[in-house]
Structure formats: C-alpha cells, structure tokens
C-alpha angles and dihedrals in degrees: 000000000000090000089059094054119107100230090200091062103049108140112257091214127029121183121196134197100206100210132167105047094123096044090047090056095042092054087056094049092251135126117268090248088065089061092049090053090052087049090060089057089053090052090056092049096047094043091055093046094048089051091050092050093051101253108159101198128030116182118192125195099222106160128359128209086248090058088072084079091067122103112291094238091056092048090050091050091049093050089049089054091050089057093045093049091054091056096066127090096244093113100047096037092053096035090241125160117221123218131169129207126189145068092312093167087079090061123090117269089246092058092044091052091050092049092051091047093051093046090052094044093053101036092108095052113112113181097083141340115233110201120197116203100210123173083356137146129166094230089054090051095047093046092052092047089053090050092052092049092046090052091052090051091047091050092050093245094116133035114226090232090059094062106115137163088265092053091050092047091051089058095054119099088236094058092118095067138054121253115272116265090198131032117192124193120188129195101057100273117131104212140088098231098211094303125146092328094166094042099049096055089121102017120127110245123218123184125187135177095228113114112237096249088059095044104122139187087263091055089051090051090050091053093048092046090052089050091052092055092061128088112227106213105168091208096318126115123260091250092052092053093047091050090054093054 
C-alpha cells in the first residue's frame, strides 16, 4: 500500500481517536490497563511512521474530560502510562516536538511537571509536532474560548462586531496548529466523541474496526490512501475544484 501513496499529498495534520484498548485487553482475558499499555506501543509505532512519511502534526486523543468518570484504578493506571510514555526516546530519536492540550490543571502535579518538562525538552525539535489531547474535550475548549472573548468585550479590548472565525480560532488551545486534514478513529465506533469539533469542520473522516493496540503502519497507509482518493471541495462543486487544479 505504501507504494500506492502519493508522497506529495500526505496530510499535514492527522488527528486520531485511539479507541479499543480496553476491548482489546478484555478479549484476551486481561485487565483494561494491559490494553492501555499496548496502546502506548502503538503510539510509538505510529509516531515514528508519521514522522517518516512527512506528517507535520499528529494529534492523539489520549484522555477526555468525560474519562474522569471512569473507575479510579483505571484513571491511575492511565496517568501512570502517561508518565511512562514520556520517559522513552521517541521524541528525541525522531526529532519530534511534544505539545499537550486540555484542562491540565485537573492532573496531578507530578503529571503536570512531566508534561512541562517534556514540552521544554523537545521545543527545538522540527520534524513533527505530536500533540496529546489530555483531559480534553471540544466543548470544554469552545466554552473557554467564548469566556475569553466575552471578557475581552467586557474589558473594552474587543468590539463585539469584530468577533470573527479567526478571532475565535485564536482563542482555542489548538491555535498553534492547522486544522486536521484527516481524522482517524479506530475500534469500530462511528462517532467523534467531543474531539476537535471546531477544527474538523472540513476534515476527512476515516473509521476502521482495528483496535488501537493492533493499529499498524499498514493501517495508517490504508487511511492515508483512502484520504487521497477523495476530492476535498470545501463547499464548491466538483467542476470548480477540477478547474482549479
């Protein structure tokens, strides 16, 4: 499949909902934490492969604000895996910059310190930026952006008539990166789960049944190949797009 990819049309930004860790483990008679550990290994594989292909931004849905409702032992295991995953050499070996988006104040101080350390350590890396959405939800992000804009209007720093899509986008926690061209969800579910709702307005969506721990480089190639077969029209007609090419 890789030979069929158009290397000039690799998505600049791929976002992934990494679903299926728990079900993968349950089907093997293991605890859900075992699946999350296997999911970390998949992150390492896919990060390296995205870097090799020339992807510039990879955003991974790691832990949603809704996930705080899970059993405490599973949350503790997940946070431990976050710390463990930041200990490896994936970032430096692949020249990858690490960024985090989300309500990180809800995380333990130990996790927050490690996130800050890794962001600072990798800030000079230039091959790709890997963004982890941790304690994140799109409604949380949009609500907080609206609050910041409302405060600027209240303080007289912004006229209400000057609020544009660009102004709103600048107040999102993801304002440092372009919108995803491709959103991948593993695990067979067909929903977005409160993830990058503003940013994926015109993203191409790809769903597959493969559980995240089994998601391979070949699966990634399949998703990118499928993306490359689509015509991205952004509201225009097919003829308009073809005349622009």
